[in-house]
C-alpha positions in Angstrom: 0.0 0.0 0.0 1.1 3.6 -0.7 -0.3 6.9 0.5 -2.4 9.0 -1.9 -4.2 12.3 -1.6 -7.7 13.2 -2.6 -9.3 16.6 -3.0 -9.2 18.5 0.3 -5.9 17.0 1.2 -7.2 13.9 3.0 -4.7 11.0 2.7 -5.9 7.6 1.5 -4.3 4.3 0.9 -3.8 3.3 -2.7 -2.9 -0.2 -3.9 -0.5 0.1 -6.8 -1.3 -2.1 -9.9 0.4 -5.4 -9.9 2.9 -6.1 -12.7 1.7 -8.9 -15.0 3.2 -10.5 -18.1 1.1 -10.0 -21.2 2.6 -13.2 -22.5 2.0 -15.2 -19.4 -0.1 -17.9 -21.1 3.0 -18.5 -23.4 5.5 -18.9 -20.6 6.6 -22.5 -20.8 9.1 -22.5 -17.9 9.9 -19.9 -15.2 12.3 -20.5 -12.3 13.3 -17.7 -10.1 14.8 -19.8 -7.2 12.6 -18.0 -4.7 10.6 -21.3 -4.2 13.6 -23.6 -4.4 13.8 -25.2 -7.8 10.1 -25.1 -8.7 8.7 -24.2 -12.1 6.4 -21.2 -11.4 4.8 -21.2 -14.9 1.2 -22.4 -15.2 2.7 -25.7 -16.5 4.4 -26.4 -13.1 6.7 -28.9 -14.8 8.5 -31.3 -12.4 12.2 -30.2 -11.9 15.0 -32.3 -10.5 18.1 -30.6 -9.0 21.4 -32.2 -9.4 23.3 -33.6 -6.4 25.6 -30.5 -6.4 22.9 -27.9 -7.1 23.3 -24.8 -5.0 20.9 -22.0 -4.0 23.2 -19.0 -3.5 21.6 -16.4 -1.2 24.6 -14.1 -1.4 25.1 -13.7 -5.2 21.7 -13.0 -6.8 20.1 -10.5 -9.2 16.7 -10.4 -7.7 14.9 -11.8 -4.7 16.5 -14.3 -2.2 18.7 -16.6 -4.3 20.3 -17.6 -7.6 21.3 -21.1 -8.7 24.7 -22.6 -9.3 26.9 -25.6 -8.6 28.8 -26.3 -5.4 31.5 -28.3 -7.1 33.8 -26.7 -9.8 34.4 -30.1 -11.4 30.7 -30.7 -12.1 28.1 -29.1 -14.3 24.6 -30.6 -13.9 22.4 -28.3 -11.8 18.8 -28.9 -12.9 16.6 -30.8 -15.3 13.0 -29.7 -16.1 10.8 -32.5 -17.3 10.1 -32.9 -21.0 6.5 -32.9 -22.3 5.0 -32.5 -25.8 4.2 -28.9 -24.9 7.9 -28.3 -24.3 8.8 -28.6 -28.0 10.0 -25.2 -29.2 8.3 -25.0 -32.5 7.7 -21.6 -34.0 9.0 -18.4 -32.3 10.4 -18.5 -28.8 12.5 -16.5 -26.3 14.9 -18.1 -23.8 16.4 -15.7 -21.3 18.1 -15.4 -17.9 20.5 -13.4 -15.8 24.1 -14.7 -15.7 26.9 -14.0 -13.2 30.5 -15.2 -14.0 33.2 -15.0 -11.4 36.0 -16.7 -13.4 36.6 -17.4 -17.1 38.0 -20.7 -18.3 34.9 -22.8 -17.6 32.3 -23.7 -20.1 28.6 -24.1 -19.4 25.2 -24.9 -20.9 22.6 -22.7 -19.2 20.2 -24.2 -21.8 20.4 -27.6 -23.4 17.7 -29.7 -25.0 19.4 -33.0 -25.9 22.0 -32.1 -28.6 19.4 -30.5 -30.9 19.7 -27.1 -29.3 22.2 -25.7 -26.8 23.0 -22.3 -25.5 26.4 -22.2 -23.9 29.1 -19.9 -22.5 32.5 -20.9 -23.8 35.8 -20.7 -21.9 36.5 -17.2 -23.3 33.3 -15.9 -21.9 31.2 -15.5 -25.1 27.7 -16.7 -25.7 27.4 -19.6 -28.1 24.2 -20.8 -29.8 24.3 -24.3 -31.3 21.5 -26.1 -33.2 21.2 -29.2 -35.3 19.6 -28.8 -38.7 16.2 -30.4 -38.7 16.4 -31.6 -42.3 18.4 -34.5 -43.6 21.4 -34.6 -43.9 21.6 -33.3 -40.3 24.4 -30.8 -39.6 25.6 -28.7 -36.7 25.0 -25.0 -37.2 25.4 -22.1 -34.8 27.2 -18.8 -34.0 28.8 -16.8 -31.2 27.8 -13.4 -29.9 30.4 -10.8 -30.5 30.4 -9.5 -26.9 32.5 -11.0 -24.1 30.4 -11.4 -21.0 31.9 -9.3 -18.2 33.1 -10.8 -14.9 31.6 -10.2 -11.4 28.4 -8.5 -12.6 24.9 -9.6 -13.6 24.4 -9.8 -17.4 21.0 -10.4 -19.2 21.2 -13.1 -21.8 18.5 -13.8 -24.4 18.2 -16.1 -27.4 15.2 -15.4 -29.6 13.8 -17.1 -32.7 11.6 -15.1 -35.0 10.4 -16.3 -38.4 12.9 -19.2 -38.3 15.9 -17.0 -37.6 17.7 -17.3 -34.2 19.5 -14.3 -32.7 21.2 -13.7 -29.4 21.3 -10.7 -27.1 23.8 -9.7 -24.3 22.5 -7.0 -22.1 20.0 -6.1 -24.7 22.5 -5.8 -27.6 21.7 -8.0 -30.6 24.4 -10.2 -32.1 25.5 -9.3 -35.6 25.4 -13.1 -36.3 22.4 -15.4 -36.6 21.3 -18.8 -37.9 18.2 -20.5 -39.1 16.3 -23.4 -37.6 12.7 -24.7 -38.1 12.1 -26.3 -34.7 13.7 -27.9 -31.6 13.0 -31.5 -30.9 13.2 -31.7 -27.2 15.0 -34.7 -25.6 13.2 -37.0 -23.3 15.4 -35.8 -20.5 13.9 -32.3 -20.8 15.5 -28.9 -20.5 18.9 -29.1 -18.7 20.7 -26.3 -16.9 24.3 -27.2 -16.5 26.6 -24.7 -14.7 30.1 -24.9 -13.1 30.9 -23.4 -9.7 32.1 -20.2 -11.3 28.6 -19.2 -12.7 25.3 -18.3 -11.3 21.9 -18.0 -13.0 18.9 -16.0 -11.8 15.3 -15.4 -13.2 15.2 -18.2 -15.9 12.3 -18.0 -18.4 11.4 -19.7 -21.6 8.5 -18.3 -23.6 7.0 -20.4 -26.4 5.4 -18.8 -29.5 6.6 -15.3 -28.7 9.7 -13.5 -29.9 9.9 -10.9 -27.1 12.8 -8.9 -28.5 13.4 -7.9 -32.1 16.1 -5.2 -31.8 18.3 -3.8 -29.1 16.5 -3.3 -25.8 16.9 -2.3 -22.2 17.1 -5.4 -20.0 14.3 -5.9 -17.4 14.9 -3.9 -14.2 12.7 -6.1 -12.1 12.2 -9.8 -11.6 10.0 -11.6 -14.2 6.3 -11.5 -13.3 4.8 -14.7 -12.0 1.4 -14.2 -13.6 
């Protein structure tokens, strides 16, 4: 509640409007680590944290915690269950906030089998890899031109629009792109694999919507949960 004023100077209590997501019905997966590892989307997909998954209450972008790995020699942090609805046909947006404390480790903040992977290479650049959906199958992909800075939170987004995939680092669109018709999700589901040197906060996948089409200002608040 906040204080407001009506005619005559009498203060009243005013409830500010709640922030909602106009594409909430299209949000396939949303994990903000406030409720542990739970998927807060309307799908409420089952999630399975790895044995070394860590909720970090010290290094976080929003809220109470981010997610990472307690062991620098391991990667697997979380798996979200696969369902037919999880197939990323058509447009989509995959995004999260990323914190890197040390370069030299690779990661896969998003992986769906080997058909689609979004990774951070040892040099600190964002890498998008997909497998051609048409025979003969081939690996295609690209790297973002920006090196992700250390010890600060960076917004990462990968967007497919009209069969063209582009990436964004802090709202700046990559000069490179690639084409792909659809992502055939693996039975294991969506995998978030991080080393001990990285943290992820506010992780969201939107199916059917290309949220960004040009350079943009990253969100200043946590993703809405409705």
